[in-house]
C-alpha positions as CSV (number, residue, x, y, z in Angstrom):
1,M,21.6,-8.3,-21.3
2,A,25.3,-7.6,-21.2
3,L,26.7,-6.1,-24.4
4,D,30.1,-7.3,-25.6
5,W,31.6,-3.9,-26.4
6,N,34.7,-5.4,-28.0
7,K,32.5,-7.3,-30.3
8,W,30.4,-4.1,-30.9
9,K,33.5,-2.1,-31.7
10,K,34.8,-4.7,-34.0
11,R,31.5,-4.7,-35.8
12,Q,31.6,-0.9,-36.0
13,G,35.1,-1.2,-37.4
14,E,33.9,-3.5,-40.1
15,M,31.0,-1.2,-41.0
16,S,31.1,2.4,-41.8
17,F,28.8,4.9,-39.9
18,L,26.5,5.1,-42.9
19,E,26.3,1.3,-43.3
20,H,25.4,1.1,-39.6
21,L,22.7,3.7,-40.0
22,E,21.5,1.8,-43.1
23,E,21.1,-1.4,-41.1
24,L,19.2,0.4,-38.4
25,R,17.0,2.0,-41.0
26,W,16.0,-1.4,-42.4
27,H,15.1,-2.7,-38.9
28,I,12.9,0.4,-38.5
29,I,11.4,-0.1,-41.9
30,R,10.5,-3.7,-41.2
31,S,8.9,-2.7,-37.9
32,I,6.8,-0.1,-39.7
33,L,5.8,-2.5,-42.4
34,A,4.7,-5.0,-39.7
35,I,2.6,-2.2,-38.2
36,V,1.1,-1.3,-41.6
37,V,0.3,-5.0,-42.4
38,F,-1.6,-5.5,-39.1
39,M,-3.2,-2.1,-39.5
40,V,-4.6,-3.1,-42.9
41,V,-5.9,-6.4,-41.4
42,A,-7.5,-4.5,-38.6
43,F,-9.0,-2.0,-41.0
44,M,-10.6,-4.9,-43.1
45,F,-12.1,-6.5,-40.0
46,K,-14.1,-3.4,-39.0
47,N,-17.1,-5.3,-37.6
48,L,-15.0,-7.6,-35.5
49,I,-12.8,-4.8,-34.1
50,F,-15.6,-2.4,-33.3
51,D,-18.7,-4.5,-32.5
52,S,-17.0,-7.4,-30.8
53,I,-14.0,-5.8,-29.2
54,I,-14.1,-2.0,-28.8
55,L,-17.8,-1.5,-28.1
56,A,-18.3,-4.7,-26.2
57,P,-17.2,-3.5,-22.7
58,K,-20.1,-1.0,-22.5
59,E,-22.7,-3.7,-23.0
60,P,-24.4,-5.6,-20.1
61,Q,-23.6,-9.0,-21.7
62,F,-19.8,-8.3,-21.7
63,I,-18.1,-11.1,-19.7
64,T,-16.7,-8.8,-17.0
65,N,-20.0,-7.1,-16.5
66,R,-21.8,-10.4,-16.2
67,L,-19.3,-11.9,-13.8
68,L,-19.3,-8.9,-11.5
69,C,-23.1,-8.7,-11.5
70,G,-23.2,-12.5,-10.7
71,L,-20.8,-11.9,-7.8
72,G,-22.9,-9.1,-6.6
73,H,-26.0,-11.3,-6.5
74,L,-24.0,-13.9,-4.5
75,V,-23.1,-11.3,-1.8
76,N,-26.5,-9.7,-2.0
77,T,-25.5,-6.3,-3.4
78,N,-26.2,-4.4,-6.6
79,L,-23.1,-2.3,-6.4
80,L,-21.1,-4.7,-8.6
81,C,-23.7,-4.7,-11.4
82,I,-22.0,-2.3,-13.8
83,N,-22.9,-1.1,-17.3
84,T,-26.5,-2.5,-17.0
85,Q,-27.8,0.3,-19.1
86,P,-26.0,0.5,-22.5
87,F,-25.6,3.9,-24.1
88,N,-25.2,5.2,-27.6
89,L,-22.1,7.0,-28.8
90,I,-22.3,10.0,-31.0
91,N,-20.2,11.4,-33.9
92,I,-20.0,15.1,-34.4
93,K,-17.8,15.4,-37.5
94,M,-18.5,14.6,-41.1
95,S,-15.4,12.5,-41.5
96,G,-15.3,11.4,-37.8
97,Q,-16.2,7.8,-38.3
98,L,-13.7,7.3,-41.1
99,T,-10.8,9.0,-39.1
100,T,-11.8,7.0,-36.1
101,H,-11.7,3.8,-38.1
102,I,-8.2,4.7,-39.3
103,A,-7.0,5.6,-35.8
104,V,-8.3,2.4,-34.3
105,A,-6.6,0.4,-37.1
106,M,-3.3,2.1,-36.4
107,V,-3.5,1.4,-32.6
108,S,-4.4,-2.2,-33.4
109,G,-1.5,-2.5,-35.8
110,L,0.9,-1.2,-33.1
111,I,-0.4,-3.6,-30.5
112,L,-0.3,-6.6,-32.7
113,A,3.1,-5.8,-34.2
114,F,4.7,-5.3,-30.8
115,P,6.5,-8.7,-30.7
116,I,7.9,-8.0,-34.2
117,I,9.2,-4.6,-33.1
118,L,10.9,-6.2,-30.1
119,W,12.4,-8.9,-32.4
120,E,13.8,-6.3,-34.8
121,F,15.3,-4.4,-31.9
122,W,16.9,-7.7,-30.6
123,K,18.3,-8.5,-34.0
124,F,19.9,-5.1,-34.2
125,L,21.7,-5.6,-30.8
126,K,22.4,-9.3,-31.4
127,P,25.9,-8.9,-32.9
128,A,26.9,-7.0,-29.7
129,L,25.8,-9.7,-27.3
130,H,27.9,-12.4,-25.8
131,S,27.3,-15.7,-27.6
132,N,26.0,-17.4,-24.5
133,E,23.5,-14.6,-23.9
134,E,21.7,-14.6,-27.2
135,K,19.4,-17.4,-26.2
136,H,18.4,-15.6,-22.9
137,T,17.8,-12.4,-24.8
138,R,15.5,-14.2,-27.2
139,G,13.6,-15.4,-24.2
140,A,13.4,-11.8,-23.0
141,V,11.7,-10.8,-26.2
142,L,9.1,-13.5,-25.7
143,S,8.6,-12.6,-22.0
144,A,8.3,-8.9,-22.8
145,S,5.7,-9.7,-25.5
146,L,3.7,-11.9,-23.1
147,L,3.8,-9.3,-20.3
148,F,2.7,-6.6,-22.7
149,F,-0.3,-8.6,-24.0
150,T,-1.2,-9.6,-20.4
151,G,-1.2,-5.9,-19.4
152,V,-3.4,-5.0,-22.4
153,L,-5.9,-7.8,-21.6
154,F,-5.9,-6.7,-17.9
155,G,-6.7,-3.2,-18.9
156,Y,-9.4,-4.3,-21.4
157,F,-11.2,-6.9,-19.3
158,L,-10.9,-5.3,-15.9
159,L,-10.2,-1.6,-16.0
160,T,-12.1,-0.6,-19.1
161,P,-15.6,-1.8,-18.0
162,L,-15.1,-0.1,-14.6
163,S,-13.9,3.1,-16.2
164,I,-16.8,3.2,-18.7
165,H,-19.3,2.6,-15.9
166,F,-17.9,5.3,-13.7
167,L,-17.2,8.0,-16.3
168,S,-20.3,7.5,-18.3
169,R,-22.6,7.9,-15.3
170,Y,-20.7,10.6,-13.4
171,E,-22.5,13.9,-13.4
172,V,-21.9,17.4,-12.0
173,S,-25.5,18.3,-12.3
174,A,-28.8,16.6,-13.3
175,D,-29.2,19.4,-15.9
176,V,-26.1,18.2,-17.8
177,T,-26.7,15.2,-20.1
178,N,-23.8,12.9,-21.1
179,Q,-23.5,12.6,-24.9
180,I,-20.3,10.7,-25.3
181,N,-18.3,11.2,-28.5
182,I,-16.9,7.9,-30.0
183,R,-13.4,9.4,-30.2
184,S,-13.5,10.2,-26.5
185,Y,-14.7,6.6,-25.7
186,I,-12.0,5.0,-27.9
187,G,-9.3,7.3,-26.5
188,T,-10.1,6.3,-23.0
189,L,-10.1,2.6,-23.9
190,S,-6.9,2.7,-25.9
191,S,-5.0,4.8,-23.3
192,I,-5.9,2.4,-20.5
193,C,-4.9,-0.7,-22.5
194,L,-1.6,0.8,-23.8
195,A,-0.7,2.2,-20.3
196,T,-1.3,-1.2,-18.5
197,G,0.6,-3.0,-21.3
198,L,3.6,-0.8,-20.9
199,I,3.4,-0.8,-17.0
200,F,3.5,-4.6,-17.1
201,E,6.9,-4.4,-18.7
202,L,8.4,-3.5,-15.2
203,P,10.2,-6.9,-14.7
204,I,11.8,-6.7,-18.1
205,I,12.9,-3.1,-17.5
206,T,14.3,-4.1,-14.1
207,F,16.2,-7.0,-15.8
208,F,18.0,-4.6,-18.2
209,L,18.6,-1.9,-15.6
210,T,20.2,-4.4,-13.3
211,K,22.4,-5.8,-16.1
212,I,23.8,-2.3,-16.8
213,G,24.2,-1.6,-13.1
214,L,21.6,1.2,-12.6
215,V,19.4,-0.9,-10.3
216,T,20.2,-3.3,-7.5
217,P,17.9,-5.4,-5.2
218,A,19.1,-3.4,-2.2
219,F,18.1,-0.2,-4.0
220,M,14.6,-1.6,-4.8
221,R,14.1,-2.8,-1.2
222,K,15.3,0.5,0.2
223,Y,12.8,2.5,-1.9
224,R,9.9,0.0,-1.6
225,K,7.8,2.5,0.3
226,H,8.5,5.2,-2.2
227,S,7.5,2.8,-5.0
228,I,4.2,2.2,-3.4
229,V,3.4,5.9,-3.5
230,V,4.4,5.9,-7.2
231,I,2.3,2.9,-7.9
232,V,-0.7,4.5,-6.2
233,V,-0.2,7.7,-8.3
234,L,0.1,5.7,-11.5
235,S,-3.1,3.8,-10.6
236,A,-4.9,7.0,-10.1
237,I,-3.8,8.3,-13.5
238,I,-4.8,5.3,-15.6
239,T,-8.1,4.6,-13.7
240,P,-11.2,6.5,-12.9
241,P,-11.1,8.1,-9.5
242,D,-12.8,5.3,-7.6
243,V,-11.1,3.2,-4.9
244,F,-12.1,-0.2,-6.3
245,S,-10.4,0.4,-9.7
246,Q,-7.3,1.8,-8.1
247,I,-7.0,-1.3,-5.9
248,L,-7.4,-3.5,-9.0
249,V,-4.3,-1.8,-10.5
250,C,-2.3,-1.5,-7.3
251,F,-2.2,-5.2,-6.4
252,P,-0.8,-6.4,-9.8
253,L,1.8,-3.6,-9.9
254,L,2.9,-4.4,-6.3
255,F,3.2,-8.0,-7.3
256,L,5.2,-7.1,-10.4
257,Y,7.5,-4.9,-8.2
258,E,8.2,-7.8,-5.9
259,I,8.9,-10.1,-8.9
260,S,11.2,-7.4,-10.2
261,I,13.2,-7.5,-7.0
262,M,13.6,-11.3,-7.3
263,I,14.7,-10.9,-10.9
264,S,17.2,-8.2,-10.0
265,K,18.6,-10.4,-7.2
266,R,19.0,-13.3,-9.6
267,V,20.8,-11.1,-12.1
268,M,23.1,-9.7,-9.4
269,K,24.1,-13.2,-8.3
270,K,24.9,-14.2,-11.8
271,K,27.0,-11.1,-12.3
272,E,28.9,-11.8,-9.1
273,K,29.5,-15.4,-10.1
274,N,30.8,-14.4,-13.5
275,H,33.1,-11.8,-11.8
276,A,34.4,-14.4,-9.3
277,D,35.0,-16.9,-12.2
278,F,36.8,-14.2,-14.1
279,M,39.1,-13.3,-11.2
280,E,39.8,-17.0,-10.5
281,D,40.8,-17.6,-14.1
282,N,43.1,-14.6,-14.0
283,A,44.6,-15.8,-10.8
284,S,45.3,-19.2,-12.3
285,D,46.8,-17.7,-15.4
286,S,49.1,-15.5,-13.2
287,T,50.2,-18.5,-11.2
288,E,51.0,-20.5,-14.3
289,N,53.0,-17.6,-15.8
290,S,55.0,-17.1,-12.6
291,T,55.8,-20.8,-12.4
292,N,57.0,-20.8,-16.0
């Protein structure tokens, strides 16, 4: 996204500073209202949100658990059979279940309203864009939303069941019994899903950083080895400390990094072409003026 600063300055000249802040305030208000609306919807569908979505990954019949166990039977190993013994969650505060319900509704509202938040951000920047780039930026909003939801689903269906299986059964001593608080369980699930959703935005972030000149394909190729180390560290942070889960995260992130290099390369070629066309037009104008 390249900003037309002349157009932006003209817009600023037509609007006072307070009017500009007022416009930004309404974009923020609409984004918050979208979050609140989806939050209310999620709050109303309590049984669906908790029983069918949040608590489902710990059950043996969850699709990921069943598929992994089926794969384990094909290769004659029980190591892939995870979450075969469902466990109960506990609540230790009087208002714990109510506050948990509200917190889950807020996170659900934020996730569901993510495309609207991006759309409001795009509408705020739209007057500062070149007219021929508005369409591409609108496509970026759609792409960013799809990548975010893909990351959330990846975290929910793959990483969450593995994390639940590992963390719920890990013990430092046989004398210590795991009694898992529901807030701890939901915190783990939501942090994994939100983290993977944001990490999957890497191609979009690369697109914008290349547009403003902070990143180039050569830079990304040069520091590819360093990026692998960063990806491994990120994988270790958002997954339980087992190799299988980290590999599941590393491969998609490495793939996204390579896609980001291709995107950066394409953006750079377009910038160079636009610059060459601009220089050619200036050269033509200079030739015509000297002839006249």
